[in-house]
C-alpha positions, 0 to 999 in steps of 0.5 A, spaced: 796 545 473 790 544 469 787 550 466 781 551 463 779 556 457 772 559 458 769 562 452 767 569 452 759 567 452 761 563 459 765 569 462 759 574 460 754 570 463 758 569 469 759 576 470 752 578 469 750 572 474 755 576 479 750 582 478 744 579 482 748 575 488 747 578 495 751 574 500 746 576 505 741 571 502 746 565 501 748 559 505 753 561 511 755 569 512 752 569 519 756 575 521 754 579 515 747 577 517 747 578 524 750 585 523 745 587 517 739 585 521 742 589 527 743 595 523 736 594 520 733 594 526 736 600 529 734 604 523 727 602 524 727 603 531 730 610 530 724 611 525 718 608 530 720 611 536 720 619 534 713 617 531 710 614 536 713 619 541 709 625 537 703 621 536 702 619 544 704 626 546 699 629 541 693 624 543 694 625 550 692 632 550 685 629 548 685 623 552 688 623 559 689 616 560 695 616 555 702 617 558 704 624 556 712 624 554 712 631 552 707 637 552 710 643 549 705 648 547 710 650 541 710 642 539 703 641 539 702 648 535 707 645 530 703 639 529 697 642 528 700 647 523 703 641 519 696 637 519 693 643 516 698 644 511 698 636 509 690 637 509 690 643 504 696 639 500 691 633 500 685 637 498 689 641 492 692 635 489 685 631 489 682 637 486 687 637 481 687 630 479 680 629 479 679 636 474 685 633 470 682 626 469 675 630 467 678 634 462 682 629 459 676 624 458 672 629 455 678 631 450 679 624 448 671 623 447 671 629 443 677 629 439 681 622 439 675 617 438 671 621 433 676 622 428 683 618 426 689 622 428 693 619 422 691 618 415 689 610 414 691 609 407 698 613 408 699 609 414 699 602 410 703 605 404 708 608 410 708 600 413 709 597 406 715 603 404 718 602 411 718 594 410 721 594 403 726 599 405 728 595 411 728 589 407 733 592 402 738 595 407 738 589 413 735 583 409 728 580 409 724 580 415 724 573 417 732 573 417 732 579 421 727 576 426 730 570 427 737 572 428 740 572 435 746 576 433 747 581 428 753 587 427 750 593 423 756 595 418 757 602 418 754 603 411 748 601 414 747 606 419 741 610 418 741 618 418 737 622 423 732 624 418 732 618 413 725 615 414 722 622 414 726 623 407 723 616 405 716 618 406 717 625 403 720 621 396 714 616 396 709 622 398 706 619 404 708 624 409 702 626 414 707 631 417 707 636 412 
């Protein structure tokens, strides 16, 4: 009996590939395809028939040529009531969206585009200090950007406020 040893990379690639397969779209599996198509069609029929029945029944009130499936006054009243509620919700949502857009555009024009929200000189200093810190801690930028796999040693983990303390040490913190 011949056995082949697979590498961990090949196993993970095969496992990852298994996440994206669907027997419905593969060759064969006709029973599965027929069953899933049948269930899908029944689901769509279960959605379309009640909607069409309601629309035709409501429409038949205004046009006698349309076949009437039901004509309960309570049902017609309920459809009109739901229509009014949906119309009100649409108007309220549209008004809110337009108002918030106008407010945000005015705020952006007034505040953000007129004055920088950070100190550009300190920003450049922060970038340099952070680059130097990362070089000291994890190696130069060229090494970090071209390494496929790197395991961080426990001593290299960053504390929660380490970057903040770095900025405080160099006196380049704009959050004071």
